[in-house]
N, C-alpha and C positions, 0 to 999 in steps of 0.2 A: 504493500500500500504505500502511496506517495505521501509526502509530508503534509501537503495541503488537505489531502483527503482525510488523513489521520487526524489532523487538527480539528476539521469540521465534524468528524465522527465522534471524537472525544468530547467536544462541546455539547453535541446533541445527547450523547449518552448522559453527561453530567446533568443536563437540564431534565432529561426524562426521569432519571433515578431520583432527582430531588423532588420532582413532582409527584412521584409515587410514595416517596418517603413522607412528604407533607400529608398526602391523603391518608396514609396508614397510621403514622404516629402522631400527627396533629388533629386531623379531622376524624380519626377513628372510622374512616370510610375506605377500606382497601380497594384499590383500583386495578390490581394485578396479583397473579398468584405468586406465592413465595418462590416457587421454582423459576418463573419467568423473570422475577426480580433479580434473583441470584445470577441468572444467566447474563443479564445486562451488566451487573456488577463485575462479573468475571471478565467480560469482554473489555470493560473499561480499565480494569487492573492490567490486563494484558497489553493494551495499547499504550498505557502510560509507562509501562516497562520498556516497551519497544522504542517510544519517543519521549525520553525524559526531559527534553527541552520544553515540553508542554505541561510540566508539573505545575500544580497550583494548590495553595493551602486551602482553597475553597472546594476542592474536589471531594466527593463523598468517600473516596478511598483513604483520605487523610484523617478520618475520624479516629482511628486507632493508631497511637504512636508506635514506632518500631522498637524503641529501647526504653526500659524502665528508668525513671528519674532516681537520682541519688537521694535528694531531699526536695521538700517544697520551699519555694522562695516566698519571703514575706513581702506584701504589697500594701501600701497605704491607700485607703479608699479615697477617691476624688470626692465622692459624696458620703457624708457620715451616715452609717447604717444604724437605724434606731430600732427598738423593739416596742411593740404595742403594749400599753398598760392593760391589765386584765380586770374583768368584772365577772361575777358568777351568779348574779340574779337580776331580775327586772329593776329592783330598787337601785342597784348599782348603776344600771343603765340610765335611769331617770336622773341621778345625781350628777352623772357625767353631762347630760344634756343641759341641765340647769347651769352648770359652770360655763359651758361653752356659749350659751345664750347670753349670760351676763357679760362675757368677754366681747361678744359681737355688738351688744348694746352699747358698751363703752366706746366701741369704735364707730358708732353711729349706724350700725347695721341692724335691721329688724326683718321680721318676716318668718315664714314657716321654713324649717329646715327639711331637706330631703336626704335620704341616706342610701348608699350603695352598700348592700350586704353580699358578702362572698364567704365561701366555705374556707375554714382555716385548716389547711392541710398539715398533717404532722410529718413534716419532712425536714430538709436542710436548706437554709437560705443560700442562694447563689446570686452573684452579681455579674452581669455580662456587659462587656464594653464592645461597641461596634464603631468601626471607622469607615466612612463611605459605604455603609451597609455590610461590611465584612466583619465577622467575629474576630476580635483581636485578643481578648482576654476573658478569662472566667475566674472568679475568686469566691472563696468562702467569706461569710460575714466576720468571723474571728471575734474580736472584742468590739467591733463597730467602727474602729479607726483603722486597725491593722488586720488584714486577712491573709489567706495564702493563695498563691497563684495555682489553680488547678485546671488551667486551660486545656491541657492534654486529656484530662478525664472528662471535662465538660463536653468536648467534641464527640465523645462516644455516646452521648445522650441523643438518640435519633430525633427527638422532638425539639431539640435546639437548632435553629437554622444557622448554617455557616455563613449564609448570605441572605440579606433581607430583600424584600420586593422593591425597596427604594434605597439609593445610595446616601443614607444620612448617617450623621454621627450621633450616637445615643448610649446612654448607660441605663440598663433595665435590672429590675430585681424580681426574683421569683423563688420557687420552691422546687428542689429536686426530690423526688419520692420514689419509693419502691412499692409495687403493688403487693397486696396480700397474697395473690397467687404465686407471684415470683418468690416471695419469702418462703412460701411452702415448698416450692421447687427446689430452692437453694438448700433449705434444711433437710430435704430428703437426700439430696446429694452429700451433704455434710455428714449425715447419719451413716450413710454407706461407707464414707471414707473415715468414720470415727473421728470426726472433727467436732469441736464445740458448736452448738446450735446458735443461730443468730437470734437475739432476744425479741426484737420487734422491728417493724418496718423502718422506723426513724433511725434507730441505731445502725441498721443494716445500710441505710442510705448514706449516713454520715461516715461509716466505715469504708464504704465503697469509694466515695468521693475522695478519700484520703489514701487510696491505693497508689503506691508509687509506680506500679506497672498498669498502665492504661488498658492492657489486653484482659487483666483481671476485672477491671471495672466494666469493660464492655460486655462481658459474659453475664453481668448482673442485671442488665436490661432496665436501668432507671428511666424514669420519664420526668417531665417537668411541667409546671404551670408558671407562666410569667403574668405578673399582675400589676407592676408599678414602673412607670417611666420616671427615673431619677434625673436624667438630664437628656435634652434633645437639641440638636442643631440641624438646620436644613428642612425643618417642618415645624409648624405652629404647635404649641402646647395645647392639647385638648381643653375644653372649657369644663368638663365634668369628669368624674371617675368612671362613669359608664363609657363615655366616648374614648377614654384613655384605654380601656379594655378592647374596645372595637378596633382602635387603631393598632394596638399590639396584635390583634388577630389578623388584620389586613396586611401587617408587615411580615407575617408568617410565623408568629409565635403561637404556641399552644396555650390557650387560656382555659380556665375552668368555666364552663358555660352555665353552671348553676349559681349565677348571681342574680340579684333582683333589686330593682329600684323600689324603695319603701318611702311612702309619703309622710310617715310619722313613726313613733316608737311602738305603737300598737302593731303596725305592720312588720316592724323588725322582730317583735316578740313572736309573731305568727310564723315568720320564716324560721327563727330559732327553734321553736317547738317542733315544726315540721321535720327539721334536720336532726333534732334530738332523737326522733323516733326512726328516721331513715338512715342514720349515720353508718349503721352496720351493713347496709345494703350495697355500699360502694366497694370498689376494689382497691381503695386507698384509705388509709386511716385519717380520721378527722378528730380534732379536739376542741372545736368551737366554730364560732361565726365571727368574721371580721366586719365590723361596722365602720363605715367611712362617711364623713360629710361629702355629699356628692359634688358640690360646686368646688372646683379648684381654687377659684378666687377666695372663697371663704377659708379654705385650707391655708392658703398663704397668710391670711390675716391671723388665724388662730396659731400657726407656728408650732413650736416644740417646747417642751419642758426639758430639764436636764436629762431625762431618761427616755421620753417617748413623745410621739406626736399628740398634740391636743385634739386634733381633728378625727382621730380614729381610735378604736380600741378593739380588743379581743374579748368577745362574749363567750366565755368557756363553757363547754358542756359539763354536766355534773361529773366530779372526779370518780374514778373507779375505787371501789371500796372492797375490803376483805376483812376477816376476822383473824385474830391471833392472840397470843398470850404474852403479857408483860412479864419477862423473867427477872428483870432488875431495873432500877433507875440509878443512873450515874451522872454526876455533875462534871461538866467540862468548863474550862476556864479559857475565854476567847482573848483576842489581842487588845480589846479595850478593858480587860479585867472583868467583864460580865461573866456571871456564873449561869450556865444554861443546863437544866436537867434534860437528860436524854434517856428515852425508854429503850432498854435492850429487849428485843423481841424474839420470840420463836420464829425462825426464818420462814418467809412466806412470799409467794409471787404475787405481785400486784402491778398493773399497767406495764406488763412485759418484762419486769425485772424482779429479782429476789431481794427482799428488804428484810433487815435484821435490826435497824435502828429507826427511831422516830422522835422528832423534837417535841418536848413538852412545853417549850417556850418559857415558862416562868412558874413561880409558886402559885400565883393567883389562878392560873390556868389549870394547875393540878387540883386545887381546891374546888374550882367551878365544876370540873368534871368528876371529882371524887375518885381519882385514879390511884389504885393501890398495886403494890408489887404482888403478882400472881393473878391479876385480873384478866378476864378475856375482854378484848376491846376490838372496836371497829377502827381501822386505819384507812386513810385515803392518800392517794398520790395522784396529782395532776401534773402531767408533763414533767419538767425537770424539777419541780418543787420538792423540797425535802418532805418525806412522808410525815403525816401528823395523825394524832389520835383524835377522833371525832366523837366517839361515844364509848361508854363503859357498859357492858352487858351484865348488870348486877345480878341477874338470875342465876349466873353460873357460880356465884360465890359460895364457898363451903366453909368459911371461917378462917382459913389458913392465910388469907391475904394480909399484907402488912402495909401500914400507912407510911408515907414518905414525908420527910421534913428537910427543908433546905439546911445545910450546915451553917453553924455559926462562925466557923473558921474556913479559910481557904483549903480545899483538899490537896493543893500542891505545896504552898509555902506556909500554911497554917496561920497566916495573918488573919485578924478579925474581918468579918464580912458585914456589910451594911447595905441598906437599901439607899439609893441616891434620892435626894429630896429635890422636888421640882415645884415651881409656882410660888406665888407670894405667901401662901399658907403653909408652906413646907410640907406639902402632902407627899407621901412616899410613892415613888415609881414602882412599877412591877418587877423591875430587874435588881438583883443583888450583885454587888461589886466587891472584889477583893480590895482591901484598903492599902495593900502594899504596892506602891507604884512600880517596884522592881521585881514583882512576882515573876518566878521563873517561867511559869506557863504563859503569862501574858506577854513577857519579853520574847519568848520563844515564837509565839504566833506572830508578833509584830515583825520579827526578823525574817521569818518564813515568808510573810506577806511582802516585805521589802525586797527580797531577792527573787521573788516569784516571776514568772513569765510576763504577767501584766504589770510588774513593778520594774525593777532594774534588769530583769531578764538575765540573771547570772547563770549560765548554762553550767550544770554539774553541781550546783549548790542546792541540794534538795533538803527535805525536812530533817532526815536523820543526821545529815552532816551539820546542819545548823544547830540541832540539839547537842550533838557531840562537841562542837566548837564552844558552845555556851558552858557546857558541863566542865570542859577543860580550862575555862577562863580565857579563851582566845578572843571572844568577842562578847560584848555586853550591850552595844548600841549599833546604830546604822553606820556610823563612821568607822568603827572597828574593823568592819568587813574590808575596807579598802587599805588596811595596814597589814592584812594577812600576807605572810611570805611562804616560800616553799618550805623553809625550815620549820615554821609553825605547823604546817599541814602534814608533813611527812610522818610524825609519830602517831597521827590518828589512825584508827583501825581501818584497814583495807586501802591505805594510801601508800604509794610509792612515789619516788622522785618524779617520774614522768606524769603521773595523774595529778600530783600537787602543782607541778609547773603549768599543766593544762588549765587547772582552775584559776591559778593566779593570773594567767593570760586572759582568761574569761572575765575576771574581775576588772582587769585594766580596760578591756574593750567596752565594758558596760558604763565607764565613767562618763561618756557623753550620752545624755538621755533627753528625750523630749519633755518639755516642761509638764504637760498633763500627766505623763507616766511618773514623773518625779513627785508630783503632788499626790497622786494616788498611792505611790509606794510608801509615803510617810505614815499611812495608816491613820489618818485623822478621822475621828468618829463622824459617821454620816457622810463622809466624802468618798463616794464610789467612783468608778470609771467615768460614768456619764457626767457627774458633777465636776470632776477634774477637768474633763474636756470642755465643759461649759465655762469654767473659770478661765482656762487658757484662751478660749476664744473671745471672751469679753474683757480680758485683762486691761486692754487700752482704755476701757470705759471707766475703770475705777482707779487707775494708777495716777491720774493728775499729770504733774510734770515730772514725776519720779521714773527714771529709765529702769526697766527691769531687764538686766542682761546676764546676770550671774546670780549664784545662790547667796552671795553676800548682800546683793540688792533686795533679795527676798527677806533675808534676816533683818535688814534695816527697815524696809518699808511696810512689810505685811503687818507687823504688830500695831502699826498706826491706823490700819483700816477698820473703821467702825462696823458694827453689825448692820447699821443702816446702809452703809456703802455695799457691803456684801449683798444685802437684799435687793439692792438696785439691779442686780443681774437676774433676769427672768429665769425662774426655775430653782432659785436659791431662797429657802424659807428661813424662818427664825432659828430652828434647831441647827441647821447647817451653819448659819452665820455665827451663832453663839460658839459652836465647836471650833470654827476657824479662828475666831477671835481669841479663845482660850488657848489653843495650841500654839499659835504664833506669838502669844503674849507670854508664854512660859520661858523663863531664862535658860533652863536646861535644854530645851529644844533649840533655842537660839544658839547656844554653844555648839550643839551638834551640827547645825547648819553651817557654822563658821568652820568647823573642822572638815566637813565635806568639801567646802570651798578650798580650804588649804591643801587637802589631799588630791585636788585636781579634778573633782567632779564638775562637769560643765553641762549647761543647759542649752537646748536649742529650741526655738519657738517657731511655730506654724502660723501664728497670727500676724496678719499684715498690719493690724492696728497698733503694733508695738512702735511705729514711727521710725523705722530704720532709715538710715541715710541711704540714698540710691547710688552707693559706691560702684556698682556694676553697670550703671546706666551706659548704654551704647556698647557694652561688651557682649559678645557671643560666645557661648560655651557648647562643647560637644563632649558627651560622656561615653567612655568605652571600657569594657572589662567589668569585673565583678567588684563592687565597692563593699567594704567590710564594716565601716563605722556606721553607715546608714543605707537605706534602700535607695534605688535610682530615683524614685518619686521624691523622696525626702530631699535629695541633693538638688533636683530640679526646683523644688518649692523654695529652697534657700537662695538659689541663684535669682529666681524671679522676685523674691521678696526684697532683695537688694537692688532691684532694677535691671538685672541682666536677662538675657534671652537664652534659650536652649535650642540648638539645632540638631538635626539627625545626620547631617553630613558635613564633612571638612572642606573648607574652601580657603582661599587666600585672606578672606575677610573674617575668618574665625579668630577670635582672641586667644581662647585657651582650649586645649583638649585635656580633660581630666582622665587619667589612666588608672584603672583598677587592676585586679589580678587577671591574667589571661586576656589581655587586650586584643582586639581585632584589627582589620585592616585600616581602621581610622587612625590608629597610632602611627602606623607606617606612613600613611599619607600625610600626617601632621609633620612628621620629620622630613619628608620630601619637600614640603611647601615651606618649611621654616616657621611653622606655627608653634607658639609656646606650649610646652607639654608640662602638665602638673601632675605629680604623683598624688595619691590620695592624701598623704601627710601634708604635702605642700597646699593642697586645696583647703584642708582644715586650718592650717595656719592663716591662709588668706582670709578665710571666714572669720577667724578670731581677731585679726587686725582690723 
């Protein structure tokens, strides 16, 4: 076959295969037998092998990668990924509506609200990026700010289009899911191979997406539903959520068709009750209904809290419940010093997993339910929420049950325990706290939190090592971590010189940290990931004229920020503001911050509101190779924040080429053209200057 004939045939085969793929996997309307489809696919593979010059990333044959990955690369989301807040009854739904109506009225908006109701699929959130209509990247949600690049695996999902019907740039969000039938098929295979069974469709979907070998992922036959346009260029943003779904469908995405426009909450409730009964009839797992304000304009006005969109929520189905026996009640000490009673249960399966622990929250909850050791209880688990006891079956009591009382002294350090007082009348709160600010358990939890993946992300420093290092007196606070040496670590159990050196290098690499992760790592009470990100985003609004560039600036300026100033950030309430004020006003904490500064811990900021000088204005950067101190996206963001631009190709007009490990041809071209080349360390110094 001649080249031109082959090119024409390849293009036609791709078009035809994609048309039948869309009909089968998106529309659920097969238009060709499996045998005929396979025949077309085999012909395309054969032609692409004979004529490699016509290779294309858009080809159906490129859905499965040839070689397994060594690891997943972290990526920073261009659009922050939020999670919906939950309600579990109609009263909660009404309270939500009351809040958003008041907000809209303050903005001068009135009238009846309409809602788009969609089924909440129990799968794994995926974020897809398209450039000129071609799939460029697929990522997991991660912590909402940083996810993992799973493009190779996303391509194996047949319902995800590699090319859209329009050549537009967009970022979309959706759910990857595994069908109930497919889970059964996989578990039958695993049973025959004497492998552990997959617990449920959600865990199976998440585990599949994180397979380093995309060929394994392809065999698991995941599907997807796309439901959100997060960014779009080249086409107007739809005016309503319903129109958004229709546009996604027209572009070639698979959407869940079981959505409904509801004129009021009564219709929302009707939709919810219908699906509460029908949820088991579908071939995919459901855990609720997502309710969204239909008008996009109103969504934009309502915006987001520190944790979730105000304009939508998840109306969860009743949690799955089972009965079991409370074998013991044990008190745990958390990083804030709070004592939490935990029920040790006779192991039981609920919501697809085996459970042996359930939170009892506090002493008041134990008294309210009248839970005793030895009781038969009803526990429930909804999604990823920690199981909880909802009812005691007192008819099963035989007199051997024992009452539980909160200890008067900390079970770890034996310091006195007290209830924290709140309010002007000094009323007692529900929680008990260890009075020892240096309690081993609390300090251990704080340090584990500090070095965790969502904090400073010190690879190799797990819980057991932190406990061992504290026990041996090597670390006692955050700053001590950065003074650890190979000699300190070598005597520890299971440590040799090589592993000790590896950990010390990991600690050094972690010294440069995004401001929001730094804030989260400090373990300030009530300051979670979303709140930390919110403060980082709005830092410029509260800092006044004080430049925040380093930890020393934080130590000097943050103690002066009043609770009222903190609360000026939308999404931060009185509890968080009070906690921030107290933490940064503590002299011991200020000393630790200054030690971190002295030990070389540096911050980098994503917020353009910091008022940085445009020192890179007119400068063009090209990045090549693997950067180790930050992701490619983080480097681009820093360049742009200081006024520079980033190009994908090297020319005589390029100002700098930043070179990481294993650079490509761009490095060689820079040398040929005489363009300034910066190693990663040079680039970091340039940023610091």
